[in-house]
C-alpha positions in Angstrom: 71.5 64.5 137.1 74.4 62.4 138.4 77.0 64.6 140.2 80.7 64.2 139.3 81.3 63.2 142.9 79.1 60.1 142.3 80.9 59.1 139.1 83.7 57.0 137.9 85.2 58.7 134.9 87.7 57.4 132.3 89.7 60.1 130.5 92.2 59.3 127.7 95.1 61.6 126.7 95.1 62.7 130.4 98.8 63.4 130.9 98.8 66.8 129.1 96.6 69.4 127.6 92.8 69.1 127.5 92.7 65.7 129.1 94.8 66.9 132.1 92.8 70.1 132.4 89.5 68.1 132.5 91.0 65.7 135.0 92.1 68.6 137.3 88.6 70.1 137.3 86.8 66.8 137.7 89.1 65.7 140.6 88.3 68.9 142.4 84.6 68.1 142.2 85.2 64.7 143.6 85.1 62.4 140.6 86.8 59.0 140.8 89.1 59.1 137.8 90.8 56.5 135.7 93.4 58.2 133.5 95.0 56.7 130.4 97.9 58.0 128.4 101.1 56.9 126.7 103.0 59.4 128.8 103.2 59.3 132.6 101.7 62.5 134.2 103.8 64.3 136.7 101.0 64.3 139.4 98.0 62.2 138.3 94.6 63.3 139.6 93.4 59.6 139.8 94.3 56.1 139.0 96.7 56.1 136.1 97.1 53.3 133.5 99.9 53.7 130.9 98.9 52.6 127.4 99.8 53.4 123.8 96.5 53.5 122.0 98.2 53.0 118.7 98.7 49.3 119.8 95.3 47.6 119.7 96.5 44.7 121.9 97.9 47.0 124.5 94.6 48.9 124.5 92.7 45.7 125.3 95.2 44.8 128.1 94.8 48.3 129.6 91.0 48.0 129.5 91.2 44.8 131.5 92.8 46.9 134.3 89.8 49.2 134.8 88.2 46.9 137.3 84.6 48.1 137.5 81.9 50.1 135.7 82.5 53.6 134.2 79.9 56.3 134.3 81.5 58.7 131.8 84.1 58.1 129.1 86.0 61.0 127.6 88.2 60.0 124.7 90.6 62.8 124.1 93.8 61.0 123.0 94.9 61.8 119.4 97.9 62.0 117.1 98.4 64.9 114.6 101.5 64.8 112.4 100.9 67.2 109.5 102.5 65.8 106.3 101.7 65.9 102.6 100.0 62.7 101.4 103.0 61.5 99.5 105.1 61.7 102.7 102.7 60.0 105.1 104.0 56.6 106.1 101.5 53.8 106.5 102.7 53.4 110.1 101.8 57.1 110.8 98.4 56.7 109.0 97.6 53.5 110.9 98.7 54.9 114.3 96.6 58.0 113.8 93.5 56.0 113.1 94.3 53.5 115.9 94.5 56.2 118.5 91.5 58.0 117.2 88.9 55.4 116.2 90.3 51.9 117.1 90.7 53.1 120.7 87.3 54.8 120.6 85.7 51.5 119.6 87.5 49.4 122.2 86.9 51.9 125.0 83.2 52.2 124.1 82.7 48.5 123.8 84.4 47.9 127.2 82.3 50.5 129.2 79.0 49.8 127.4 77.8 46.8 129.4 78.3 48.5 132.7 76.5 51.6 131.5 73.6 49.5 130.4 73.5 47.7 133.7 73.5 50.9 135.7 70.8 52.6 133.6 72.9 55.0 131.6 76.2 56.7 131.0 77.9 59.4 128.9 80.3 58.9 126.0 82.2 62.0 125.0 84.6 62.1 122.0 86.9 65.0 121.4 86.7 66.1 117.8 87.9 69.2 116.0 87.4 71.3 112.8 89.3 68.4 111.2 86.2 66.2 111.8 84.0 68.7 110.0 86.1 69.7 107.0 89.4 68.9 105.3 92.8 70.5 105.8 96.0 70.4 103.8 98.6 67.9 105.2 96.0 66.3 107.5 94.8 63.2 105.6 95.3 60.9 108.5 94.0 63.2 111.3 91.0 64.3 109.3 90.2 60.6 108.5 90.3 59.7 112.2 88.2 62.7 113.3 85.6 62.2 110.6 85.3 58.5 111.6 84.8 59.6 115.2 81.9 61.8 114.2 80.0 58.9 112.5 80.9 56.5 115.3 79.4 58.8 117.9 76.2 59.3 116.0 75.7 55.5 115.8 76.3 55.1 119.5 73.8 57.8 120.3 71.1 55.8 118.4 72.0 52.5 120.0 72.3 54.0 123.5 69.0 55.8 123.5 67.1 52.8 124.9 69.6 52.4 127.7 70.1 56.0 128.8 73.5 56.2 127.2 74.3 59.5 125.5 77.1 60.0 123.0 78.6 63.3 121.8 81.5 64.8 119.9 83.0 68.0 121.2 85.1 70.5 119.4 87.1 72.9 121.6 85.8 76.2 120.0 88.9 78.1 121.2 92.6 77.6 120.6 94.0 75.7 123.6 97.6 75.5 124.9 98.5 71.8 124.5 101.6 69.9 123.3 99.8 69.4 120.0 99.0 73.1 119.6 102.5 74.1 120.6 103.9 71.9 117.8 101.4 73.0 115.1 99.8 76.4 115.8 100.9 79.5 113.9 101.8 82.5 116.1 98.5 84.2 115.6 96.6 81.3 117.2 99.2 80.9 119.9 98.4 84.6 120.8 94.8 83.6 121.5 95.2 80.2 123.2 93.6 79.5 126.6 94.2 77.1 129.5 92.3 73.9 128.4 90.8 73.6 131.9 88.5 76.5 130.9 86.7 74.1 128.6 86.1 71.5 131.4 82.6 72.8 132.3 81.3 71.6 128.9 82.4 68.1 129.7 81.0 68.3 133.2 77.6 69.4 131.9 77.5 66.4 129.4 78.7 64.0 132.1 76.2 65.1 134.7 73.0 65.9 132.7 73.1 63.1 130.1 70.6 65.2 128.1 69.1 62.9 125.4 68.3 66.0 123.3 72.0 66.6 122.9 72.9 63.0 122.2 74.3 62.4 118.7 75.3 66.1 118.3 78.6 67.8 117.9 79.0 70.5 120.5 81.2 73.5 121.0 83.0 73.2 124.3 83.7 76.9 124.7 80.1 77.9 124.1 78.8 75.2 126.3 81.2 76.1 129.1 80.0 79.7 129.0 76.4 78.5 129.2 77.0 76.1 132.0 79.9 77.3 134.2 80.9 75.2 137.2 
């Protein structure tokens, strides 16, 4: 195991919601955090790099600012704009895929050499039910999340020889985030939780790097109950 206090962790979508909740918990455990988001957090829990992942060139430039190896990558940033297929603009479709999978590719490729050199690392990609099945008005979002599922499986296979694990994680519980506030019906809002309660799942994957779990999709709520901090 590699304690969070001994890790340098990169979290995307870290200004709000799940990313901010994970950052808060990881910072309390002493992790050295690199936080990335389009929005500026009010009180960042680590070094903040502002970037719009919908812009591939800006993503590359932001990655040049990391300045050192990363032990754990948590790619949480995403765009969800529910619209019928006929109303989805190409710009929206492209931006959704860029934030979801283009950024995942560039982030992974950037941290991979350092993880290999240090003998291992953890790649954690936030997925959802939209990465498992289809939903009406979510053609772009479902495409991005399904792509992320396949991408993670490939990285798990390539990383096995280097001690690098790769996982997708679905929340398993409704969370209170800007995305859910904009899209959840009242019955789900009545059930939502503080996303920080899902942080133990990410801490477990970051610290154990269990090869038996690599390549799998995991439920963050269930894993957090099994491995509380």
